[in-house]
N, C-alpha and C positions, 0 to 999 in steps of 0.2 A: 460329506461332512455337514452340508447345509441342513439336511433332514434330521441329523442325529439329535441336536438340542430340542427341535420341535417335537420329535417323536418321544423323547424322554419327558418333555413337559406334559404331553398327553398321558403318558404312562403314569407319572406321579400323581396327576389329578385323579385319574381313574383308580389308582391304588388307594389314595386317601379317601375316596368316596366309599370304598368297601372295607377299608382297614379298620375304621372305628367300630364296626359292627361286632367284632369279636373281642373288643376291649371294654365293653360297657360295664360289666360287673366289676372288673379290676379297677377301672377308673372310679366308679361310684364308691367302692370300699376305700380306696386310697385317699380320695378327696372328702370322705365322710359326707357324701351326698346320696341322692336316690338314683335309681335306674332311670326314672322319668326325667330327672334333671339332666343327665347325660344325653338322653334321647332328645331333649329340648335343644341342647347344643347342636346336635346333628341336624335337627329340623331347621334351626335358624341358619345354619351354614347353607343348606339347600335353598332356603327362601331368599337369602341375600344374593346368592349366585343367580337364581332365577330372575330376580327383579333387575339386576344390573347387567345381565349378559348382553341384551340388545343395545342399551345405551352405551355400554363400554365398547362394543364393536364399532359404533359410530365415532366415538372419541379417537379411534385410531387414525382417522383422517386428519384430525386437528393436532394431535400430539405426536403422531408417527407410530407406525406399526411396531418397530423394534423397541421404541421407547416404552410403549404400553406393555409389550411383552416382558421387558426387563423390570419395569416398575411392578408388574403383577407378580413376577418371581420374587422380588425383594419383599413385597408385602406378605406373600405366601410364606417365605422363609422366616420372617419375623413372627408370623403367626405360629409356625411350627415350633420355634424356639420357646415362645411364650407358653404354648401348650405343654411342652416338655417339662417346663419348670413350674407349672401352675400349682399354687398352694391350695386353690379352691376352685369351685365351679365358675365363679365370676371371671377369673383370669382365663380359664379354659374357654369360656364363651367368647371372650375378647380375642383370644388367639385363634382358636379353631373356627368359630362361627364368623367373626367379623373380619379379621385380617386375612385368613385363608379364603373366606367367601369372596371378599372384594378382590383379592389377588387372583383367584381362579377366573372371575368374571373379566378381569383385565387381560390375563395372559392367554386364555383359550381362543378368543376371536383372532388375534394375530397369527396363531399357529396355522389356521386354515386360510386366512387372507394372504399371508406371505407365501404359503405353498401354492395357492392359486396364481399369484403374480409371478412366481419363479418358474413354474412349469406351464408353458403356454399351449403345448399340444395335448390333445386328449389322452393319448396313450401314456405319456410320462406323468401327467397329472394323476391319472388313475393309479399308477404304481405308487406315486408319492402318498396319495391319500390312503392307499392300501396299507402302506408301511405305518403311517400314523395311527390309523384305526386299529391295525393289528397290535401296535404297542398299547393302545388304550384297552383293548380286549384282554391282553395278557396282564395289564396292570389291575383291571377289575377282578380277574381271577386270582392274581397273586396277593391282593390285599388281605383277604381273610386267611389265606395259607401262610404267607410270610409274616403278616401281622400277628397271627396266632403263635408262630414259632418264636418271634422276637419277644412277645409278651410273656410267654411261658418260660423262655430261657433267661430273659433279662428283666424287662419291665415294659409296661405300656408306654412309659416315657421314652424309651429307646426307639420305639416305632416313630415318634415324632422327630427324634434326632436323625433317624435314617432319612426322613423326608427332607429335613433341612440340609443334610449333606448332599442329597441328590439335586436339590434346588441350587445349591452353591456350585455344583459341577455344571449344571445347565448354564448358569450365568457366565462362568468362565469360558465354556465352549461357545457361547453366543457372541462373545466379544468380537471374534473374527469371522466365525462361520455364518452368522445371520446378518444379512444385508438388506436394508429397506430400499427397494428400487425407486420409490417415490418420496420426495421430501414432504415433511408435514406441512399442513396449511392451517395456521392458527386462526385465520379469518373465516374458515369454513363454518357455515351456520349450524347450530345444534337445535334440533327439534325438541324443545322442552315438553310441549303438549303431548307429543307422541311418546316420549319417555315415561310420562306419568300414566298415560292410558295403558301402555304395554306393561309397565311395572305393576300397576294395581291388578290388571288382568291376570298376569302370570302368578302373582302372589296368591290371589283367590283360587285360581285353578289348581296350582300345585298344592297349596295347603288343604284344599278340598279333597284332592286325591289322597292325601295322607290321612284324612279322617275316615276313609272307607273302612268299614268293618267295626269301627268303634263308635263313631258319631255320624250315622248315615244321613240323618236329617240336615245336620250342619254341612256335611259333605255336599249334599244336593244343592243347598242354598249357595254355598261358596262356588261350586261348579257353575251354577247358573249365572251368578254375578260375574265370575271370571270370564265366561263365554261372552256375556254382553259387552264387557269392557274390551275384549280382544276383537270382537266384531266391529265395535265402535272405532277401535284403533285402525282396522283395515280400511273402513270408510273414511276415516280422518286423513290417513296418509294418501289415499287415492284422491281425495278432494284437494289436498295440499299439492300433490304432483300436478294436477290439472290447472292449478292456479300459478304454476311456474315456480313454486317454492320447493326447497329440498326437504324431503321427509326423513324421518328417522330410518325408515326401511322402504326401499322401492318395491312397489307392487310387481314390477317386471321381474324381480328376482324369483318370485314364486312360479313364473312361467319359464324360467331358464333352467333347463335340465342340467347344465353344467354346474350351476351354483347349488342346486339341490337344497334350496332353503326349506321347502316343505318337509323333506326327509330329515334335515338337520333339526327342525323344530320338533318333529316327532321323536327323534332320538333324545332331544333335550328333555322333553316331557317325561319320557320313560326313565331317563337317567335321574331326573330330579324327583318325580312323583312316585315312583315305584321302587323304592330301595328293597334289598333282600330282606327276608324275614330275620330280624335282628336276634330275636330270642332263640331261633333255631340255630343260627350261626354260633351264638354264645354257647349253647348247649353242646354243639358238636365240638367246639374247641375245648370245653371243660372235660369232655369225655376222651379227648385225645384224637378225635377224628379230624379236627381243624375244620376244613370245609370241603365236603365232597358232594355238595348239592348239584342238581342238574344245571342250575344257572352258572355256577363256577366252571363246570366242565364245558358248558356251551361257550362261555366267554373265552376260555383258554383255547378251545379248538378253533373258533372263528378267528381269534387273534393270530394264532400260529398259521392258519391257512392264509390269512391276508398278508402276513409277512412273507410267506413262501411265494405267493403270487406276485408280490412286489419285487422280489429278488431277481 
């Protein structure tokens, strides 16, 4: 029961990340805006999540892991409701980009931190992570498929209502199932300098990746600036650790195979910076094919395989 709300949280975040891709034309027509405007909302969501993910993971020590998890779910749920009733692009950006972006950044780190703390031996931890990542893979594949069905049969607004209902279910399940084994430490120091360096670096890197194929010169400049900031961030936290101060992220985590931070960072960059081809997904949905691309099949297969291995 402990894993169910955590796996569902990863599922709905992955679902939401791919769900918007098949609703772009419907949203733009309904809100009397442009396709570019809706794509801007998606981009802002990804950027906000990228900037806040590492600082939010550190805040779990100060505020408590379960508290951050539930707070993220509440913000995400508010964002989904705002998006569902949005009368225009501005409210959609507020709901989907800001509230859901901040909510995702707050709720995702506790999913993996709580799982790591709850399962102490390698075998059980591997199964737990397999279940969570499997749910994420299925969510990523189900987003275009289920989102397309809901949008075609009812409305794109119903897809956001679905997200809000799943989030409400997770909050209810979490009340008893999710337990934080360590009390929060409000006096825990927060590395503001590291947060700025990592935030600017991830913003430039992710936004640069998104410009590939359309503005290659800008992409190269942003990629270079982002890389410089992230390298500076690594040197900064290394120097801070050697001075006996607590950094935003410990260098030792990159050397710890159990934590798999380097793999997690790679998955985050791929997740944020390389979204599926939105125009292809929309065309497939309009033709009635929904989503039958290689990526969707791959996510679904890997997700199902991970769930079977964890069972």
